[in-house]
Structure formats: structure tokens, C-alpha cells
C-alpha positions as CSV (number, residue, x, y, z in Angstrom):
1,M,-34.0,33.5,-3.9
2,K,-36.0,36.1,-5.8
3,P,-35.8,36.1,-9.6
4,R,-34.1,39.0,-11.3
5,P,-36.4,41.5,-13.0
6,A,-36.8,41.3,-16.7
7,P,-34.4,43.4,-18.7
8,N,-35.6,46.5,-20.6
9,V,-35.7,45.4,-24.2
10,P,-36.9,47.7,-27.0
11,G,-39.6,46.7,-29.4
12,K,-42.7,48.2,-31.0
13,N,-44.8,45.0,-30.8
14,E,-44.6,41.6,-29.1
15,F,-42.6,40.0,-31.9
16,E,-39.9,42.7,-32.1
17,H,-39.7,42.7,-28.3
18,F,-39.1,38.9,-28.3
19,D,-36.7,39.0,-31.2
20,N,-34.6,41.7,-29.6
21,A,-34.5,39.8,-26.3
22,V,-33.4,36.6,-28.0
23,R,-30.8,38.5,-30.0
24,Q,-29.3,40.0,-26.8
25,I,-29.1,36.6,-25.2
26,L,-27.5,34.7,-28.2
27,T,-25.2,37.4,-29.6
28,V,-21.6,37.0,-28.6
29,S,-18.9,39.5,-29.5
30,K,-16.0,38.3,-31.7
31,D,-13.5,39.3,-29.0
32,D,-15.2,37.2,-26.4
33,L,-15.3,34.2,-28.8
34,L,-11.6,34.5,-29.6
35,K,-10.7,34.8,-25.9
36,K,-12.6,31.6,-25.1
37,E,-11.0,29.7,-28.0
38,S,-7.5,30.8,-27.0
39,R,-8.1,29.7,-23.4
40,E,-9.4,26.3,-24.6
41,K,-6.4,25.9,-26.9
42,R,-3.9,26.7,-24.1
43,K,-5.7,24.2,-21.8
44,K,-5.5,21.5,-24.5
45,E,-1.8,22.2,-25.0
46,R,-1.1,22.0,-21.3
47,K,-2.8,18.6,-21.1
48,K,-0.7,17.3,-24.0
49,E,2.5,18.5,-22.3
50,Q,1.4,16.7,-19.0
51,K,0.8,13.5,-20.9
52,R,4.2,13.6,-22.6
53,G,6.2,14.7,-19.6
């Protein structure tokens, strides 16, 4: 399997280029975070219901 090509990341010098690349990888939108939390909460509630029932 061939590796994917490097993404086009802006930056004037090596440090800015690296900083922008890391920021793209680590940044998560608030909507995505809330969706994930709600999914986990529903999953936890379903497990509780199965234990009781």
C-alpha cells in the first residue's frame, strides 16, 4: 500500500509549516466533539438499561 501524499499546509518557514500541520491534525470542531459525547452518553445509557432489564 502506498502512503498518502503530504497535505498542502501553508507556512512561511519550517516552524510555521509544522505548527499549522499539527494544528490541522489536533483541532476538533465543537460540533464534532458534542456529537461524539452524545453518542457515548446514549451508549452508556443503553448499557445501564440492559443491566437493569
